[in-house]
Each structure stands twice: as structure tokens, then as C-alpha cells.
N, C-alpha and C positions, 0 to 999 in steps of 0.2 A: 908254464904252470900245468900240471896234470889235473885231471878231474875224474869223478867217479859218481855213481849213485848207490855204492855199496856203503856198509857201515864197518868195514874192517880197519884195523890199525889206527883207530881214532884216539888221539891223546888229549885233545882239547874239549872243554866244555862246549856243548852245542851253542852256536851263536844264532840269534833270532834276527832275522832281516825282514822288515815290513815296509809297506808303502806308507807315505805321509798322510795326513789328514785331508779332508776335502779342500780343494783350492778354488780360487775364483774361476779359473779356466775349466776345472772339472765341471762346474755348474753350467758353463757355457758350451761344454762339449768340445772344446778346442784341444788340439794336440799341443803340448807344452814344450817338451824337449828341454832345452837350456833356458827358456823364458823364465825369469825369476818372479813367479806369481805369488800372491799372498794366500794364506788360509782364509776360508770363510769362518763366520762364527760357528757354524756347524762343524767345520774342521777342528776348531779349537775344542769343542765339546767332545768330539771323538777322541782327540788326544787325551783329554782328562778321563774319559771313560776307559781308554786303554790303560792308563796308569792305575785306575781303581781296580780294573780286571787283574792286572799283574800283582797288585798288593793283596788281593783276596784269593788268588788262585793258587798260591804256593809256588809260583814261578819267580825264583829269586834272580834280581838283576843287580849287578855291581856298578855298572857304568853304562852310559848311552853314548853312541857314536852317530853322527848324522852327515849326510850330504850338505854341501855348503849352500844349496838353494833354499831360499826362505821357507817354502812350504814344508821342507823336511826339517831344517834346523829349528823352526818354531815348534813344530810337533814334538821334536826330541826335547826341547827345552821345557815344555809343559809337562811331559812325562817325568823328566828327571827331577823337576822341582817338586812334583807331587810325591815322589818316592824318597825325597831327601837326598838325592845324589848330586854329585858335582856337576857343574855346567858341562853340557855334552861337548865332546871333542868333535871338530868338523873336519871332514875328509874330502877333498875335491875328487878323489877317485871314485866316490859313490854317487856322483851327480847322474842325472837322467841321460839317457841316450840322445845324442845330438841328432834331431830328426830333419836337419837341413831345411829344404823349402816347404816341408809340411808343418813347420811351427806356426801356430795360430790358426791353422785350418781346422774345419770340422770334417767328419768322415765323408759326408756327401760332397764336399768341395774337393777332397782328395780323389774320390771316385770320378768326379767329372773331369778333372785334369789329368789323372793317371788311371784310366780304366782297368779294373781288374787287379791292380797292384796289391790292394789289401787282401783280396780273396786269396791271391796266389803268393802272398808274403814276399812280394818284390819291393824294393826300396829305390827311391830316386837318387841322383847324384847328390853327393855331400851328406848323405845319411850315414851315420857312424856304423862301421862294420861290426857284426856280432862278436868277432874274435877280438876286436879292440875293446869293446865293452867288457867282455869276459876277462881279458888280461888284466885291465886296470882294477876291476871289481874284485876278483879273486886275490890279487895282490893285497888289497886293503883287508879282505876278510881273513887271510892267513895272518897278516901282521896283528890284527886285533884279537883273533881267536886264540892264538898261541901265546898271548900274554897270560892266559890262564883265568882271566876274569869271566864272570857270567855277563855277557854283553848283548845289549839290544842295539841294533843298527836301524836307523830310519833313513830309507832310501826311496827308490821309485819303482813303479810297476815294470817299466821297460827294462830296468836292470835286473830285477829279480827273475823276470820271465826269460830274458836272454840267457841268464845263467842256467836255468832249468833246461832250456832247449838245447844249449850246447852240450850239456851233460846227458841229454837224451832222457831227461825226467819229465814226467807228466806236466804240461803247461796249461794254464787256464787264465782268464781274466781275473784280476784282483780288485776286490773293493779296498776302499781306504782303510788303513790300519790292519790290513791282511798281508800275510807273507808266508814265510816258511822257515824251518830250521836249516842250518848248514853246520857241518862239522869238518874239521881239518885234521888230517893225520900227522904223525911225526914227520913224514916225508913230504909234507905240503900237498897232499891230495884232498881236494875240496869235494864234499859229497852233499847233495841236496836231500833233505829230509821231508818230514810231513808238513802240510800247510798248518797255519795258525791264524786265527782271527782274534784281535785284541779289542774290537769294538763291533757293535751291531752294524750290519750292512746298511749303508744309506742309499741314496738315489743311484741309479745307474750312472756310471761315468766313463768317460773315454780313457783308454789305456794307450800310452805311448809305446806300442809294441806291435810288431807284425811277425 
């Protein structure tokens, strides 16, 4: 799969990819990875706020797609229901990065056991490689974008940030229900676009990304 940060030769409607609503482990400051945590009540309100924002902002959505992890799939279900859309399609290729032994740890615990790894963007054994995240996620985005529908994808911060870094696009921490646009060309080139926020920023939360 090729990638780009340019906007040439794009034939698909832009696809919006956002982080899920606030989860229980977001509140605790724990790295989640593949841990299947639930939304908080605040996370459910964020999802509803996102749906209302879409409904009033003129951003048309035809269908919603989600990671199979509960915090993403429930976020997507709330948005789709409020917009009167079909039940979201679940795609395992959009799940969060496997963070290996860092799952369930807080940043100070990671720093204690792996000094300077976070600052230097190093990862421990069994942490999913960026190329592997990029390959599976762009495969999913290509497939969904080229259907021609205006699609909202609910995924995870680690996935979105890894895509942008591999593309050499600007990367930063993402709040819940924040993400960016992606476009896909006729030849399968995926390009990262502008950031978008569908709900007001909540509390500072841990991002599963280095």
C-alpha cells in the first residue's frame, strides 16, 4: 500500500477517522491496546455530542464503520443511531495497536520499567510494528473509502497517529472523538488531511501511541 500527504488524484469522498469516546481506562490513565474496555458515561455523552455536531454542521455521513473493540463499536453505534443510519459495520483491521507488555500500565510505570522509551519513541518486545498497523488500517480505509459512501470510521488514537507518522504528516495527541480526514486515490494512495474534532475536549487522557 502506498501513501502520501498530497491531495492529487483523489477519487473517493474523504473518509473521517476519529478516536472513540472516553473509556474506563482513559480515566485511569492506563494504556489500553487490545484490552476491551468500556465507555464511561462521559464517553457516551461525547458520542452523542459528536452525532449532534455532524447533524448540525453540514457534514453528511452515509454509514459508520468501527473497530471491533467495545469502546469504538459502542461509540459508533450511538452516533449511527442518532443519525438514523444502519448499525455500524465492524472491522477488525481498525483495532488499536497491540502494545504488548505496556497494556494496563500508566506512563509513570512504563517509564520506571523502560526508562526513556516513551521520550525516544522506542517500544518493547511484542509491541505491534508501525508498518503492520499501517498495512492493516490502510487496507481497511481503502476498501471503505472506495465504496463511494461518505463514511465515518471510529477507531483509536494509536492507529490514527501511526498512519500520520508513517505518512510523515503532522502528529499530535488526540482527544476523544477527535481525528482527521483521509482520502484514497484511484490507485489506492491514502493521504492524511486536516484534523477534525466532533466533540468538546474532555479531560487529558492517555494515548496508546509512541
